[in-house]
N, CA, C and O atoms as a CHARMM CRD file, in Angstrom:
* protein
*
  236
    1    1 MET  N      9.21200   7.59900  -7.42400 PROA 1      0.00000
    2    1 MET  CA     8.38000   6.46100  -8.33000 PROA 1      0.00000
    3    1 MET  C      9.10200   7.41400  -9.66000 PROA 1      0.00000
    4    1 MET  O      9.09700   8.64500  -9.64400 PROA 1      0.00000
    5    2 VAL  N      9.69900   6.59900 -10.76700 PROA 2      0.00000
    6    2 VAL  CA     9.67800   7.13400 -11.94200 PROA 2      0.00000
    7    2 VAL  C      8.73900   7.49900 -12.89000 PROA 2      0.00000
    8    2 VAL  O      8.68000   6.45400 -13.53700 PROA 2      0.00000
    9    3 THR  N      8.10600   8.12200 -13.32000 PROA 3      0.00000
   10    3 THR  CA     7.11600   8.60700 -14.15500 PROA 3      0.00000
   11    3 THR  C      7.42400   8.54500 -15.77100 PROA 3      0.00000
   12    3 THR  O      8.53600   8.93100 -16.12900 PROA 3      0.00000
   13    4 ARG  N      6.45000   8.05500 -16.81200 PROA 4      0.00000
   14    4 ARG  CA     6.28900   8.09500 -18.07100 PROA 4      0.00000
   15    4 ARG  C      7.33400   8.67300 -18.58000 PROA 4      0.00000
   16    4 ARG  O      8.38800   8.24200 -19.04600 PROA 4      0.00000
   17    5 GLU  N      6.69100  10.19300 -18.35300 PROA 5      0.00000
   18    5 GLU  CA     7.44700  11.45800 -18.74000 PROA 5      0.00000
   19    5 GLU  C      8.73900  11.20600 -18.16900 PROA 5      0.00000
   20    5 GLU  O      9.57800  11.20000 -19.06900 PROA 5      0.00000
   21    6 LYS  N      9.10200  11.05300 -17.34700 PROA 6      0.00000
   22    6 LYS  CA    10.44800  11.03700 -17.19000 PROA 6      0.00000
   23    6 LYS  C     11.43900  10.11500 -18.07100 PROA 6      0.00000
   24    6 LYS  O     12.61000  10.21700 -18.43500 PROA 6      0.00000
   25    7 ILE  N     10.58300   9.32700 -18.20900 PROA 7      0.00000
   26    7 ILE  CA    11.55300   7.95700 -19.49000 PROA 7      0.00000
   27    7 ILE  C     11.57900   8.25000 -20.70600 PROA 7      0.00000
   28    7 ILE  O     12.31700   7.94200 -21.64300 PROA 7      0.00000
   29    8 LYS  N     10.33900   9.12900 -20.54000 PROA 8      0.00000
   30    8 LYS  CA    10.49300   9.66300 -22.23200 PROA 8      0.00000
   31    8 LYS  C     11.47900  11.00100 -22.76700 PROA 8      0.00000
   32    8 LYS  O     12.13600  11.31500 -23.75900 PROA 8      0.00000
   33    9 ARG  N     11.22100  11.39500 -21.80700 PROA 9      0.00000
   34    9 ARG  CA    12.51800  12.44200 -21.97800 PROA 9      0.00000
   35    9 ARG  C     13.79400  12.11500 -22.14600 PROA 9      0.00000
   36    9 ARG  O     14.68000  12.56300 -22.87400 PROA 9      0.00000
   37   10 GLU  N     13.72800  10.87900 -21.00100 PROA 10     0.00000
   38   10 GLU  CA    15.43600  10.73600 -20.97700 PROA 10     0.00000
   39   10 GLU  C     15.69900  10.12300 -22.66000 PROA 10     0.00000
   40   10 GLU  O     16.67800  10.39600 -23.35600 PROA 10     0.00000
   41   11 ILE  N     14.52300   9.22800 -23.05500 PROA 11     0.00000
   42   11 ILE  CA    15.04400   7.97500 -23.66100 PROA 11     0.00000
   43   11 ILE  C     15.12100   9.21800 -25.23200 PROA 11     0.00000
   44   11 ILE  O     15.84300   8.97000 -26.19700 PROA 11     0.00000
   45   12 ASP  N     14.09800  10.66700 -25.13300 PROA 12     0.00000
   46   12 ASP  CA    14.17600  11.68900 -26.37600 PROA 12     0.00000
   47   12 ASP  C     16.21600  11.88400 -26.19900 PROA 12     0.00000
   48   12 ASP  O     16.83000  11.52600 -27.20400 PROA 12     0.00000
   49   13 ARG  N     16.87200  12.28100 -25.29200 PROA 13     0.00000
   50   13 ARG  CA    18.07600  12.59700 -24.88600 PROA 13     0.00000
   51   13 ARG  C     19.26500  11.79600 -25.31800 PROA 13     0.00000
   52   13 ARG  O     20.35000  12.22000 -25.71700 PROA 13     0.00000
   53   14 MET  N     18.86800  10.58300 -25.16900 PROA 14     0.00000
   54   14 MET  CA    19.52200   9.26500 -26.24100 PROA 14     0.00000
   55   14 MET  C     20.31800   9.36600 -27.62300 PROA 14     0.00000
   56   14 MET  O     19.80000   9.92500 -28.59000 PROA 14     0.00000
   57   15 PRO  N     21.16200   8.99600 -27.66100 PROA 15     0.00000
   58   15 PRO  CA    22.32200   9.10700 -29.02400 PROA 15     0.00000
   59   15 PRO  C     21.21900   7.89100 -29.54100 PROA 15     0.00000
   60   15 PRO  O     20.68400   7.04500 -28.82500 PROA 15     0.00000
   61   16 ASN  N     21.05800   8.08500 -31.02100 PROA 16     0.00000
   62   16 ASN  CA    20.51900   6.94800 -31.91100 PROA 16     0.00000
   63   16 ASN  C     21.26600   5.64900 -31.88700 PROA 16     0.00000
   64   16 ASN  O     20.66700   4.69900 -32.38900 PROA 16     0.00000
   65   17 ASP  N     22.80900   5.36400 -31.25600 PROA 17     0.00000
   66   17 ASP  CA    23.43900   3.84200 -31.05400 PROA 17     0.00000
   67   17 ASP  C     22.61700   3.57100 -30.19300 PROA 17     0.00000
   68   17 ASP  O     22.34400   2.39300 -30.42300 PROA 17     0.00000
   69   18 LEU  N     22.02500   3.90100 -29.32400 PROA 18     0.00000
   70   18 LEU  CA    21.69100   3.88400 -27.99200 PROA 18     0.00000
   71   18 LEU  C     20.41700   3.05800 -27.90100 PROA 18     0.00000
   72   18 LEU  O     20.15400   2.01100 -27.30900 PROA 18     0.00000
   73   19 LEU  N     19.71200   3.87100 -28.68300 PROA 19     0.00000
   74   19 LEU  CA    17.93800   3.65400 -28.59500 PROA 19     0.00000
   75   19 LEU  C     17.91100   1.96600 -29.37300 PROA 19     0.00000
   76   19 LEU  O     16.85500   1.34200 -29.26600 PROA 19     0.00000
   77   20 GLU  N     18.99700   1.35600 -30.06600 PROA 20     0.00000
   78   20 GLU  CA    18.85700   0.35200 -30.28100 PROA 20     0.00000
   79   20 GLU  C     18.96900  -0.79000 -29.72900 PROA 20     0.00000
   80   20 GLU  O     18.41300  -1.88600 -29.79400 PROA 20     0.00000
   81   21 LYS  N     19.93700  -0.23100 -29.08200 PROA 21     0.00000
   82   21 LYS  CA    19.94000  -1.19100 -27.50600 PROA 21     0.00000
   83   21 LYS  C     18.88900  -1.27600 -26.42200 PROA 21     0.00000
   84   21 LYS  O     18.91900  -2.06000 -25.47400 PROA 21     0.00000
   85   22 VAL  N     18.15500  -0.56800 -26.62200 PROA 22     0.00000
   86   22 VAL  CA    17.30600   0.00600 -25.58600 PROA 22     0.00000
   87   22 VAL  C     16.34000  -0.43400 -25.96200 PROA 22     0.00000
   88   22 VAL  O     15.63400  -0.90900 -25.07300 PROA 22     0.00000
   89   23 HSD  N     15.73900  -0.52900 -27.55000 PROA 23     0.00000
   90   23 HSD  CA    14.65000  -1.52800 -27.92400 PROA 23     0.00000
   91   23 HSD  C     14.96500  -3.21300 -28.13300 PROA 23     0.00000
   92   23 HSD  O     14.06800  -4.04100 -28.28900 PROA 23     0.00000
   93   24 LYS  N     16.19900  -3.48500 -28.10700 PROA 24     0.00000
   94   24 LYS  CA    16.46700  -4.62400 -27.91300 PROA 24     0.00000
   95   24 LYS  C     16.19300  -5.30200 -26.29300 PROA 24     0.00000
   96   24 LYS  O     15.38100  -6.21700 -26.15600 PROA 24     0.00000
   97   25 TYR  N     16.87200  -4.80900 -25.25700 PROA 25     0.00000
   98   25 TYR  CA    15.99400  -4.95000 -23.71800 PROA 25     0.00000
   99   25 TYR  C     14.88400  -4.95900 -23.73600 PROA 25     0.00000
  100   25 TYR  O     14.40700  -5.92100 -23.13500 PROA 25     0.00000
  101   26 ILE  N     14.00600  -4.12400 -24.28600 PROA 26     0.00000
  102   26 ILE  CA    12.83300  -4.17400 -24.18100 PROA 26     0.00000
  103   26 ILE  C     11.79700  -5.21500 -24.86000 PROA 26     0.00000
  104   26 ILE  O     10.76700  -5.65700 -24.35200 PROA 26     0.00000
  105   27 GLY  N     12.18600  -5.41500 -25.78600 PROA 27     0.00000
  106   27 GLY  CA    12.12300  -6.45000 -26.28400 PROA 27     0.00000
  107   27 GLY  C     11.86200  -7.53000 -25.97600 PROA 27     0.00000
  108   27 GLY  O     10.81400  -8.16500 -25.86200 PROA 27     0.00000
  109   28 GLY  N     13.72600  -7.89400 -25.72600 PROA 28     0.00000
  110   28 GLY  CA    13.55700  -8.89300 -24.78100 PROA 28     0.00000
  111   28 GLY  C     13.11600  -8.77600 -22.89200 PROA 28     0.00000
  112   28 GLY  O     13.82300  -9.40000 -22.10100 PROA 28     0.00000
  113   29 LEU  N     11.76600  -7.82500 -22.30800 PROA 29     0.00000
  114   29 LEU  CA    11.38200  -8.04500 -21.48500 PROA 29     0.00000
  115   29 LEU  C     10.02600  -8.45000 -21.82200 PROA 29     0.00000
  116   29 LEU  O      9.23900  -8.45300 -20.87600 PROA 29     0.00000
  117   30 THR  N      9.63600  -8.75000 -22.82400 PROA 30     0.00000
  118   30 THR  CA     8.34500  -9.21700 -22.64500 PROA 30     0.00000
  119   30 THR  C      8.47900 -10.99600 -22.39200 PROA 30     0.00000
  120   30 THR  O      9.41000 -11.76100 -22.64300 PROA 30     0.00000
  121   31 PRO  N      6.98200 -11.26500 -21.72700 PROA 31     0.00000
  122   31 PRO  CA     7.43000 -12.84100 -20.91200 PROA 31     0.00000
  123   31 PRO  C      6.85200 -13.35200 -22.27700 PROA 31     0.00000
  124   31 PRO  O      6.20500 -12.81200 -23.17400 PROA 31     0.00000
  125   32 LYS  N      7.56600 -15.16800 -21.97900 PROA 32     0.00000
  126   32 LYS  CA     7.39300 -16.11600 -22.61000 PROA 32     0.00000
  127   32 LYS  C      5.73600 -16.54200 -23.00500 PROA 32     0.00000
  128   32 LYS  O      4.87200 -16.09300 -22.25100 PROA 32     0.00000
  129   33 LYS  N      5.35200 -17.30300 -24.04400 PROA 33     0.00000
  130   33 LYS  CA     4.25700 -17.83900 -23.89900 PROA 33     0.00000
  131   33 LYS  C      4.55300 -19.29300 -23.06400 PROA 33     0.00000
  132   33 LYS  O      5.46300 -20.06700 -23.35900 PROA 33     0.00000
  133   34 ALA  N      3.48500 -19.50700 -21.84900 PROA 34     0.00000
  134   34 ALA  CA     3.72300 -20.57800 -21.38600 PROA 34     0.00000
  135   34 ALA  C      3.74000 -21.78000 -22.51600 PROA 34     0.00000
  136   34 ALA  O      2.98300 -21.51100 -23.44800 PROA 34     0.00000
  137   35 LYS  N      4.38300 -22.96700 -22.64700 PROA 35     0.00000
  138   35 LYS  CA     4.19100 -24.17400 -23.63800 PROA 35     0.00000
  139   35 LYS  C      2.70200 -24.99300 -23.49500 PROA 35     0.00000
  140   35 LYS  O      2.91100 -25.83400 -22.62100 PROA 35     0.00000
  141   36 LYS  N      1.65000 -25.09200 -23.84400 PROA 36     0.00000
  142   36 LYS  CA     0.56500 -25.95400 -23.61000 PROA 36     0.00000
  143   36 LYS  C      0.85300 -27.74800 -23.29600 PROA 36     0.00000
  144   36 LYS  O      1.70900 -28.33900 -23.95300 PROA 36     0.00000
  145   37 LYS  N      0.13300 -28.37400 -22.36700 PROA 37     0.00000
  146   37 LYS  CA     0.69700 -29.52600 -22.18500 PROA 37     0.00000
  147   37 LYS  C     -0.41300 -30.17000 -23.11300 PROA 37     0.00000
  148   37 LYS  O     -1.54400 -29.69800 -23.23100 PROA 37     0.00000
  149   38 LYS  N      0.20700 -31.70000 -23.98100 PROA 38     0.00000
  150   38 LYS  CA    -0.78500 -31.83800 -24.49600 PROA 38     0.00000
  151   38 LYS  C     -1.03800 -33.59100 -23.58500 PROA 38     0.00000
  152   38 LYS  O     -0.29600 -34.48500 -23.17900 PROA 38     0.00000
  153   39 PHE  N     -2.20700 -33.38000 -23.61400 PROA 39     0.00000
  154   39 PHE  CA    -2.61600 -34.66300 -22.50700 PROA 39     0.00000
  155   39 PHE  C     -3.24900 -35.77300 -23.73800 PROA 39     0.00000
  156   39 PHE  O     -3.76800 -35.42000 -24.79700 PROA 39     0.00000
  157   40 HSD  N     -3.06900 -37.00400 -23.32700 PROA 40     0.00000
  158   40 HSD  CA    -3.43500 -38.04500 -24.14700 PROA 40     0.00000
  159   40 HSD  C     -4.41400 -38.10100 -24.10000 PROA 40     0.00000
  160   40 HSD  O     -5.09400 -37.78000 -23.12600 PROA 40     0.00000
  161   41 THR  N     -4.90700 -38.63700 -25.40400 PROA 41     0.00000
  162   41 THR  CA    -6.46300 -38.95700 -25.51900 PROA 41     0.00000
  163   41 THR  C     -6.62600 -40.74900 -25.91200 PROA 41     0.00000
  164   41 THR  O     -5.76300 -41.62500 -25.87100 PROA 41     0.00000
  165   42 TYR  N     -7.85500 -40.81900 -26.23100 PROA 42     0.00000
  166   42 TYR  CA    -7.68700 -42.43500 -25.98600 PROA 42     0.00000
  167   42 TYR  C     -9.10100 -42.85100 -27.23800 PROA 42     0.00000
  168   42 TYR  O    -10.13800 -42.20700 -27.07600 PROA 42     0.00000
  169   43 LYS  N     -9.07800 -43.57200 -28.04400 PROA 43     0.00000
  170   43 LYS  CA    -9.52700 -43.95600 -29.51400 PROA 43     0.00000
  171   43 LYS  C    -10.70900 -44.63700 -28.76500 PROA 43     0.00000
  172   43 LYS  O    -10.60700 -45.67000 -28.10300 PROA 43     0.00000
  173   44 LEU  N    -11.70700 -44.00400 -28.93800 PROA 44     0.00000
  174   44 LEU  CA   -13.39500 -44.86600 -28.46900 PROA 44     0.00000
  175   44 LEU  C    -14.14500 -44.94000 -29.62000 PROA 44     0.00000
  176   44 LEU  O    -15.20400 -45.56000 -29.51700 PROA 44     0.00000
  177   45 ASN  N    -13.84800 -44.43300 -30.77100 PROA 45     0.00000
  178   45 ASN  CA   -14.10200 -45.28900 -32.63900 PROA 45     0.00000
  179   45 ASN  C    -15.73100 -44.94800 -31.97400 PROA 45     0.00000
  180   45 ASN  O    -16.53900 -45.83800 -31.70600 PROA 45     0.00000
  181   46 GLY  N    -15.95600 -43.63400 -31.80900 PROA 46     0.00000
  182   46 GLY  CA   -17.18500 -42.74400 -31.89600 PROA 46     0.00000
  183   46 GLY  C    -18.58200 -43.16000 -31.04300 PROA 46     0.00000
  184   46 GLY  O    -19.72600 -42.73100 -31.19600 PROA 46     0.00000
  185   47 GLN  N    -18.07800 -44.12200 -30.12000 PROA 47     0.00000
  186   47 GLN  CA   -19.34600 -44.25600 -29.50000 PROA 47     0.00000
  187   47 GLN  C    -19.72200 -43.51300 -28.34100 PROA 47     0.00000
  188   47 GLN  O    -20.40000 -44.05900 -27.47100 PROA 47     0.00000
  189   48 PHE  N    -19.31200 -42.18800 -28.22300 PROA 48     0.00000
  190   48 PHE  CA   -20.37400 -41.03700 -27.41400 PROA 48     0.00000
  191   48 PHE  C    -20.42000 -40.15700 -28.67300 PROA 48     0.00000
  192   48 PHE  O    -20.40700 -38.94900 -28.44100 PROA 48     0.00000
  193   49 ASP  N    -20.46500 -40.49000 -29.82000 PROA 49     0.00000
  194   49 ASP  CA   -20.48200 -39.31600 -30.46300 PROA 49     0.00000
  195   49 ASP  C    -22.36800 -38.65300 -30.29100 PROA 49     0.00000
  196   49 ASP  O    -22.41500 -37.46300 -29.98200 PROA 49     0.00000
  197   50 ASN  N    -23.33700 -39.14300 -30.41800 PROA 50     0.00000
  198   50 ASN  CA   -24.45800 -39.14700 -30.09900 PROA 50     0.00000
  199   50 ASN  C    -25.12200 -39.39700 -29.21500 PROA 50     0.00000
  200   50 ASN  O    -26.27400 -39.82600 -29.27200 PROA 50     0.00000
  201   51 MET  N    -24.41600 -39.13600 -28.15500 PROA 51     0.00000
  202   51 MET  CA   -24.93800 -39.05300 -26.52800 PROA 51     0.00000
  203   51 MET  C    -24.76200 -38.05700 -26.02400 PROA 51     0.00000
  204   51 MET  O    -24.01200 -37.30800 -26.65000 PROA 51     0.00000
  205   52 ASN  N    -25.32100 -37.52900 -24.69500 PROA 52     0.00000
  206   52 ASN  CA   -25.39400 -36.42600 -23.95700 PROA 52     0.00000
  207   52 ASN  C    -24.19300 -37.03600 -22.65400 PROA 52     0.00000
  208   52 ASN  O    -24.69500 -37.50100 -21.63100 PROA 52     0.00000
  209   53 VAL  N    -22.94800 -37.00300 -22.75300 PROA 53     0.00000
  210   53 VAL  CA   -21.78200 -37.06200 -21.92000 PROA 53     0.00000
  211   53 VAL  C    -21.86900 -36.93900 -20.41800 PROA 53     0.00000
  212   53 VAL  O    -21.68700 -37.80900 -19.56600 PROA 53     0.00000
  213   54 ARG  N    -22.30200 -35.21800 -20.23300 PROA 54     0.00000
  214   54 ARG  CA   -22.82300 -35.07600 -18.93000 PROA 54     0.00000
  215   54 ARG  C    -24.02900 -35.69600 -18.42700 PROA 54     0.00000
  216   54 ARG  O    -24.11400 -36.43800 -17.44800 PROA 54     0.00000
  217   55 GLU  N    -25.00700 -35.29300 -19.24400 PROA 55     0.00000
  218   55 GLU  CA   -26.31100 -36.49600 -18.80200 PROA 55     0.00000
  219   55 GLU  C    -25.95000 -37.78000 -18.10500 PROA 55     0.00000
  220   55 GLU  O    -26.27600 -38.07000 -16.95300 PROA 55     0.00000
  221   56 ARG  N    -25.28700 -38.46800 -18.87700 PROA 56     0.00000
  222   56 ARG  CA   -24.86400 -40.27700 -18.51300 PROA 56     0.00000
  223   56 ARG  C    -24.29300 -39.55800 -17.71500 PROA 56     0.00000
  224   56 ARG  O    -25.36500 -39.15800 -17.26300 PROA 56     0.00000
  225   57 ALA  N    -23.32200 -38.84100 -16.92200 PROA 57     0.00000
  226   57 ALA  CA   -22.41900 -38.94000 -16.42900 PROA 57     0.00000
  227   57 ALA  C    -23.13900 -38.70500 -14.98500 PROA 57     0.00000
  228   57 ALA  O    -22.59300 -39.08400 -13.94900 PROA 57     0.00000
  229   58 TYR  N    -24.65000 -37.92500 -14.99500 PROA 58     0.00000
  230   58 TYR  CA   -24.78400 -37.93700 -13.57800 PROA 58     0.00000
  231   58 TYR  C    -26.05000 -38.55800 -13.58800 PROA 58     0.00000
  232   58 TYR  O    -27.04900 -38.11500 -13.02200 PROA 58     0.00000
  233   59 GLU  N    -25.98800 -39.48000 -14.17400 PROA 59     0.00000
  234   59 GLU  CA   -27.16800 -40.59500 -13.79900 PROA 59     0.00000
  235   59 GLU  C    -26.81100 -42.17600 -12.90700 PROA 59     0.00000
  236   59 GLU  O    -27.72300 -42.96300 -12.65700 PROA 59     0.00000
């Protein structure tokens, strides 16, 4: 198993021009954020504004 200290030592020994490539590679490894799906909304014209919807659903 490769330890963090071994990786740090190896990076410290690298020339500066390769460090930029390593930085770009590590930056590319970050996971992309999942795109949120939009859901369809309905125009209810405020008919549920002053109502406890949860209470009405269980009646």
